[in-house]
C-alpha positions, -999 to +999 in steps of 0.1 A: -020+344-628-010+333-593-031+314-566-024+349-544-040+374-571-067+346-581-078+347-545-077+386-541-103+387-571-127+362-553-142+387-531-146+414-555-163+392-579-185+375-553-196+410-543-203+419-577-226+388-581-244+395-547-253+429-563-267+416-593-289+391-578-304+418-557-310+437-585-326+409-600-349+400-568-358+440-568-365+439-606-388+404-603-408+419-572-416+450-599-426+427-624-444+408-601-468+440-588-473+453-623-484+419-632-508+415-602-519+449-608-526+441-649-545+409-640-567+427-615-575+454-644-584+422-667-604+404-645-628+438-637-623+449-671-641+417-685-665+417-657-677+452-664-680+449-701-701+420-695-726+440-674-720+466-702-728+446-730-760+432-712-771+466-702-769+477-740-786+447-756-814+453-727-820+487-737-852+502-751-844+535-771-812+553-784-812+575-758-803+549-732-777+533-758-765+571-754-764+575-719-746+544-715-717+553-737-713+588-719-710+569-686-689+543-699-665+570-714-661+591-679-657+557-664-632+545-687-612+579-684-614+577-643-604+545-644-571+547-664-563+573-644-561+557-612-544+528-635-517+554-643-512+565-603-510+524-594-483+521-621-463+555-609-468+539-571-452+508-581-423+523-601-419+551-574-415+528-551-392+506-569-371+536-577-366+546-539-356+508-529-330+510-560-317+545-544-312+531-508-295+503-521-271+520-544-266+547-514-259+516-494-233+503-519-215+535-522-213+541-484-197+508-482-174+511-509-161+545-495-158+531-463-136+502-475-119+527-496-108+547-464-100+517-447-075+509-474-062+541-477-058+539-439-038+505-444-018+516-470-007+549-448-001+531-418+023+501-436+040+530-454+050+547-424+060+515-410+081+509-438+099+543-436+102+541-400+120+510-406+143+524-434 
């Protein structure tokens, strides 16, 4: 491989690495948001469970325990639905970011391809005209 062809490969590889790092940063951002959400859910669950246990231990009748159990089950279902929506929002945002990045890269590649085609067309016209 001569120096000229090696020098021609560098810009393409630099673009590939740039794309890879951009994707890595986006992925890290998504993981960070999921981690924060999960930590928030964990802290809230621990605090709420402590209150539930204290209430259960302080109950004076089986009816109070049954009511506590029913209320806890209903609240848990609602919280699970909210958590699911929050996770969906995170992934939806990530998908939008990724789609925008891909569209941007494709548009740039299309412009670059058109530029190369125009240059080749111009050069071939010049070669034909000089012969």
